[in-house]
py3Dmol code that shows the C-alpha trace and the ligand (Angstrom):
import py3Dmol

protein = """\
ATOM      1  CA  MET A   1      94.230  73.906  69.124  1.00  0.00           C
ATOM      2  CA  THR A   2      93.281  75.833  72.245  1.00  0.00           C
ATOM      3  CA  GLN A   3      93.697  79.524  72.640  1.00  0.00           C
ATOM      4  CA  PRO A   4      95.418  80.699  75.802  1.00  0.00           C
ATOM      5  CA  SER A   5      92.530  81.462  78.059  1.00  0.00           C
ATOM      6  CA  ALA A   6      92.023  84.796  79.704  1.00  0.00           C
ATOM      7  CA  ALA A   7      91.199  82.828  82.847  1.00  0.00           C
ATOM      8  CA  HIS A   8      94.928  82.159  83.270  1.00  0.00           C
ATOM      9  CA  GLN A   9      95.572  85.830  83.762  1.00  0.00           C
ATOM     10  CA  PRO A  10      95.995  86.724  87.410  1.00  0.00           C
ATOM     11  CA  VAL A  11      92.579  88.046  88.368  1.00  0.00           C
ATOM     12  CA  ASP A  12      93.874  90.707  90.703  1.00  0.00           C
ATOM     13  CA  ARG A  13      96.089  92.273  88.038  1.00  0.00           C
ATOM     14  CA  PRO A  14      93.976  95.349  87.200  1.00  0.00           C
ATOM     15  CA  GLN A  15      93.344  95.953  90.900  1.00  0.00           C
ATOM     16  CA  ALA A  16      97.055  95.714  91.684  1.00  0.00           C
ATOM     17  CA  THR A  17      97.834  98.202  88.902  1.00  0.00           C
ATOM     18  CA  GLN A  18      95.115 100.508  90.153  1.00  0.00           C
ATOM     19  CA  LYS A  19      96.466 100.258  93.656  1.00  0.00           C
ATOM     20  CA  SER A  20     100.042 101.115  92.685  1.00  0.00           C
ATOM     21  CA  ALA A  21      98.756 104.034  90.600  1.00  0.00           C
ATOM     22  CA  ARG A  22      96.783 105.217  93.627  1.00  0.00           C
ATOM     23  CA  ILE A  23      99.849 104.918  95.856  1.00  0.00           C
ATOM     24  CA  ALA A  24     101.979 106.827  93.320  1.00  0.00           C
ATOM     25  CA  THR A  25      99.362 109.605  93.280  1.00  0.00           C
ATOM     26  CA  SER A  26      99.269 109.710  97.092  1.00  0.00           C
ATOM     27  CA  LEU A  27     103.063 109.898  97.309  1.00  0.00           C
ATOM     28  CA  ALA A  28     103.208 112.647  94.681  1.00  0.00           C
ATOM     29  CA  HIS A  29     100.567 114.524  96.669  1.00  0.00           C
ATOM     30  CA  ALA A  30     102.607 114.030  99.852  1.00  0.00           C
ATOM     31  CA  GLU A  31     105.727 115.386  98.115  1.00  0.00           C
ATOM     32  CA  SER A  32     104.001 118.565  96.963  1.00  0.00           C
ATOM     33  CA  LEU A  33     102.247 119.054 100.303  1.00  0.00           C
ATOM     34  CA  CYS A  34     105.556 118.801 102.168  1.00  0.00           C
ATOM     35  CA  ARG A  35     107.205 121.147  99.699  1.00  0.00           C
ATOM     36  CA  ALA A  36     104.388 123.674 100.238  1.00  0.00           C
ATOM     37  CA  ASN A  37     104.844 123.324 104.014  1.00  0.00           C
ATOM     38  CA  ARG A  38     108.623 123.617 103.692  1.00  0.00           C
ATOM     39  CA  ALA A  39     108.926 120.198 105.292  1.00  0.00           C
ATOM     40  CA  ARG A  40     111.183 117.432 104.068  1.00  0.00           C
ATOM     41  CA  LEU A  41     109.747 114.123 103.014  1.00  0.00           C
ATOM     42  CA  THR A  42     113.003 112.272 103.582  1.00  0.00           C
ATOM     43  CA  PRO A  43     113.516 108.820 102.019  1.00  0.00           C
ATOM     44  CA  ILE A  44     112.735 107.177 105.387  1.00  0.00           C
ATOM     45  CA  ARG A  45     109.520 109.158 105.861  1.00  0.00           C
ATOM     46  CA  ARG A  46     108.555 108.384 102.291  1.00  0.00           C
ATOM     47  CA  ARG A  47     109.155 104.653 102.778  1.00  0.00           C
ATOM     48  CA  VAL A  48     107.042 104.603 105.930  1.00  0.00           C
ATOM     49  CA  LEU A  49     104.221 106.422 104.136  1.00  0.00           C
ATOM     50  CA  GLU A  50     104.472 104.057 101.184  1.00  0.00           C
ATOM     51  CA  ALA A  51     104.329 101.044 103.501  1.00  0.00           C
ATOM     52  CA  LEU A  52     101.183 102.444 105.129  1.00  0.00           C
ATOM     53  CA  HIS A  53      99.570 102.866 101.722  1.00  0.00           C
ATOM     54  CA  ASN A  54     100.644  99.378 100.661  1.00  0.00           C
ATOM     55  CA  ALA A  55      99.142  97.711 103.709  1.00  0.00           C
ATOM     56  CA  ASN A  56      95.529  96.694 103.578  1.00  0.00           C
ATOM     57  CA  LYS A  57      95.086  97.415 107.255  1.00  0.00           C
ATOM     58  CA  PRO A  58      96.440  99.831 109.856  1.00  0.00           C
ATOM     59  CA  LEU A  59      99.950  98.924 110.986  1.00  0.00           C
ATOM     60  CA  GLY A  60     101.650  99.278 114.332  1.00  0.00           C
ATOM     61  CA  ALA A  61     105.134 100.785 114.534  1.00  0.00           C
ATOM     62  CA  TYR A  62     106.703  97.347 114.986  1.00  0.00           C
ATOM     63  CA  ASP A  63     104.734  95.925 112.046  1.00  0.00           C
ATOM     64  CA  LEU A  64     106.104  98.792 109.985  1.00  0.00           C
ATOM     65  CA  ALA A  65     109.662  98.030 111.058  1.00  0.00           C
ATOM     66  CA  ASP A  66     109.077  94.405 109.936  1.00  0.00           C
ATOM     67  CA  VAL A  67     107.499  95.406 106.630  1.00  0.00           C
ATOM     68  CA  LEU A  68     110.377  97.748 105.841  1.00  0.00           C
ATOM     69  CA  ALA A  69     113.117  95.326 106.915  1.00  0.00           C
ATOM     70  CA  PRO A  70     113.486  93.484 103.572  1.00  0.00           C
ATOM     71  CA  GLN A  71     114.098  96.821 101.815  1.00  0.00           C
ATOM     72  CA  GLY A  72     117.356  97.355 103.642  1.00  0.00           C
ATOM     73  CA  ARG A  73     118.585  97.606 107.183  1.00  0.00           C
ATOM     74  CA  ARG A  74     115.897  97.124 109.779  1.00  0.00           C
ATOM     75  CA  MET A  75     114.688 100.470 111.042  1.00  0.00           C
ATOM     76  CA  ALA A  76     114.886 101.129 114.746  1.00  0.00           C
ATOM     77  CA  PRO A  77     111.391 101.606 116.190  1.00  0.00           C
ATOM     78  CA  ILE A  78     112.356 105.129 117.293  1.00  0.00           C
ATOM     79  CA  THR A  79     113.087 105.975 113.641  1.00  0.00           C
ATOM     80  CA  VAL A  80     109.702 104.611 112.629  1.00  0.00           C
ATOM     81  CA  TYR A  81     107.983 106.588 115.408  1.00  0.00           C
ATOM     82  CA  ARG A  82     109.740 109.793 114.361  1.00  0.00           C
ATOM     83  CA  ALA A  83     108.728 109.274 110.734  1.00  0.00           C
ATOM     84  CA  LEU A  84     105.139 108.601 111.866  1.00  0.00           C
ATOM     85  CA  ASP A  85     105.092 111.761 114.010  1.00  0.00           C
ATOM     86  CA  PHE A  86     106.166 113.722 110.971  1.00  0.00           C
ATOM     87  CA  LEU A  87     103.510 112.152 108.741  1.00  0.00           C
ATOM     88  CA  ILE A  88     100.786 112.821 111.337  1.00  0.00           C
ATOM     89  CA  GLU A  89     101.950 116.426 111.708  1.00  0.00           C
ATOM     90  CA  GLN A  90     101.671 116.869 107.943  1.00  0.00           C
ATOM     91  CA  GLY A  91      98.209 115.311 107.877  1.00  0.00           C
ATOM     92  CA  LEU A  92      99.462 112.388 105.800  1.00  0.00           C
ATOM     93  CA  ALA A  93      98.738 109.693 108.363  1.00  0.00           C
ATOM     94  CA  HIS A  94      96.537 109.094 111.376  1.00  0.00           C
ATOM     95  CA  ARG A  95      97.112 107.212 114.565  1.00  0.00           C
ATOM     96  CA  LEU A  96      94.166 105.058 115.531  1.00  0.00           C
ATOM     97  CA  ALA A  97      94.299 105.072 119.309  1.00  0.00           C
ATOM     98  CA  SER A  98      91.859 102.179 119.705  1.00  0.00           C
ATOM     99  CA  LEU A  99      94.102  99.922 117.592  1.00  0.00           C
ATOM    100  CA  ASN A 100      97.440 101.528 118.481  1.00  0.00           C
ATOM    101  CA  ALA A 101      98.095 101.490 114.763  1.00  0.00           C
ATOM    102  CA  TYR A 102      98.648 103.893 111.919  1.00  0.00           C
ATOM    103  CA  THR A 103      96.818 104.420 108.698  1.00  0.00           C
ATOM    104  CA  PRO A 104      97.521 106.735 105.770  1.00  0.00           C
ATOM    105  CA  SER A 105      95.224 109.671 105.267  1.00  0.00           C
ATOM    106  CA  SER A 106      92.971 109.042 102.309  1.00  0.00           C
ATOM    107  CA  GLN A 107      92.449 112.737 101.731  1.00  0.00           C
ATOM    108  CA  THR A 108      94.132 113.975  98.602  1.00  0.00           C
ATOM    109  CA  SER A 109      93.192 117.634  98.536  1.00  0.00           C
ATOM    110  CA  ASP A 110      92.051 118.977 101.896  1.00  0.00           C
ATOM    111  CA  SER A 111      94.429 117.909 104.629  1.00  0.00           C
ATOM    112  CA  HIS A 112      92.567 119.994 107.188  1.00  0.00           C
ATOM    113  CA  GLY A 113      89.208 118.283 106.925  1.00  0.00           C
ATOM    114  CA  SER A 114      87.947 116.009 109.668  1.00  0.00           C
ATOM    115  CA  SER A 115      87.598 112.302 109.231  1.00  0.00           C
ATOM    116  CA  ALA A 116      85.800 109.520 110.935  1.00  0.00           C
ATOM    117  CA  PHE A 117      87.325 106.068 110.991  1.00  0.00           C
ATOM    118  CA  LEU A 118      84.833 103.253 110.968  1.00  0.00           C
ATOM    119  CA  ILE A 119      86.606 100.310 112.554  1.00  0.00           C
ATOM    120  CA  CYS A 120      84.940  96.909 112.228  1.00  0.00           C
ATOM    121  CA  GLU A 121      85.421  94.688 115.257  1.00  0.00           C
ATOM    122  CA  GLY A 122      84.467  91.653 113.192  1.00  0.00           C
ATOM    123  CA  CYS A 123      86.877  91.710 110.248  1.00  0.00           C
ATOM    124  CA  GLY A 124      89.195  94.529 111.290  1.00  0.00           C
ATOM    125  CA  ASP A 125      88.320  96.585 108.227  1.00  0.00           C
ATOM    126  CA  VAL A 126      88.945 100.311 108.639  1.00  0.00           C
ATOM    127  CA  LYS A 127      87.224 102.855 106.466  1.00  0.00           C
ATOM    128  CA  GLU A 128      87.943 106.561 106.496  1.00  0.00           C
ATOM    129  CA  VAL A 129      85.044 108.864 105.751  1.00  0.00           C
ATOM    130  CA  THR A 130      85.308 112.610 105.438  1.00  0.00           C
ATOM    131  CA  MET A 131      82.291 114.747 106.096  1.00  0.00           C
ATOM    132  CA  PRO A 132      82.114 118.558 106.072  1.00  0.00           C
ATOM    133  CA  GLU A 133      79.489 118.277 108.829  1.00  0.00           C
ATOM    134  CA  LEU A 134      82.095 116.668 111.026  1.00  0.00           C
ATOM    135  CA  SER A 135      84.493 119.582 110.561  1.00  0.00           C
ATOM    136  CA  ASP A 136      81.634 121.944 111.431  1.00  0.00           C
ATOM    137  CA  ALA A 137      80.761 119.950 114.551  1.00  0.00           C
ATOM    138  CA  LEU A 138      84.376 119.997 115.725  1.00  0.00           C
ATOM    139  CA  SER A 139      84.583 123.749 115.108  1.00  0.00           C
ATOM    140  CA  GLN A 140      81.441 124.184 117.220  1.00  0.00           C
ATOM    141  CA  LEU A 141      83.045 122.120 119.936  1.00  0.00           C
ATOM    142  CA  HIS A 142      85.987 124.463 119.866  1.00  0.00           C
ATOM    143  CA  LYS A 143      83.791 127.570 119.931  1.00  0.00           C
ATOM    144  CA  ASN A 144      81.108 126.527 122.405  1.00  0.00           C
ATOM    145  CA  HIS A 145      83.200 124.570 124.868  1.00  0.00           C
ATOM    146  CA  ALA A 146      86.567 126.240 124.438  1.00  0.00           C
ATOM    147  CA  PHE A 147      88.022 122.847 123.717  1.00  0.00           C
ATOM    148  CA  ALA A 148      90.619 122.449 121.015  1.00  0.00           C
ATOM    149  CA  PRO A 149      90.672 118.833 119.852  1.00  0.00           C
ATOM    150  CA  HIS A 150      94.217 117.577 119.414  1.00  0.00           C
ATOM    151  CA  THR A 151      93.188 114.884 116.987  1.00  0.00           C
ATOM    152  CA  LYS A 152      90.894 115.687 114.104  1.00  0.00           C
ATOM    153  CA  ALA A 153      89.834 112.131 113.499  1.00  0.00           C
ATOM    154  CA  LEU A 154      86.995 110.366 115.158  1.00  0.00           C
ATOM    155  CA  GLU A 155      87.182 106.626 115.762  1.00  0.00           C
ATOM    156  CA  LEU A 156      84.010 104.606 115.743  1.00  0.00           C
ATOM    157  CA  THR A 157      84.126 100.908 116.470  1.00  0.00           C
ATOM    158  CA  GLY A 158      81.337  98.613 115.415  1.00  0.00           C
ATOM    159  CA  ARG A 159      80.317  96.173 112.702  1.00  0.00           C
ATOM    160  CA  CYS A 160      80.622  96.637 108.964  1.00  0.00           C
ATOM    161  CA  ILE A 161      77.976  95.587 106.464  1.00  0.00           C
ATOM    162  CA  HIS A 162      79.737  92.216 105.882  1.00  0.00           C
ATOM    163  CA  CYS A 163      79.924  91.174 109.519  1.00  0.00           C
TER     164      CYS A 163
END
"""
ligand_1 = """\
1
ZN
Zn 83.584 93.670 109.173
"""
view = py3Dmol.view(width=600, height=400)
view.addModel(protein, "pdb")
view.setStyle({"model": 0}, {"cartoon": {"style": "trace"}})
view.addModel(ligand_1, "xyz")
view.setStyle({"model": 1}, {"stick": {}})
view.zoomTo()
view.show()
């Protein structure tokens, strides 16, 4: 008699659970951040944010409309754009100009820190890194050159370690 083998278990199960736990944490963080800012994370805004967290890559506004379509009526792109504007304003998402796509902010505590996005031209992988030095450098930029950066994220394109 053979025992049911553990090999039959879907291998990505623990990862999937981890991912949904991570998304739940991010959404809870977003809720409390919006509450603190007296901003409303409406169901539409929440769904857009959740879709960004669910995606394994940055999504364009039209991709988002497609992703969200099976969950109900298809969102008009203007609705998606408005939700994205809100999320960016709250520091919950970033727009990557070089990809014309959106990615959720990976920061869970300090929404005012500066990030660098490392965008691989080979595999399309995007990694967000936060460095205090970067915040300092941007503050210096502001002070020394009287230039107030509108975006607080730096985009660097190149090759990742796998490519
Ligand atoms: Zn790569």
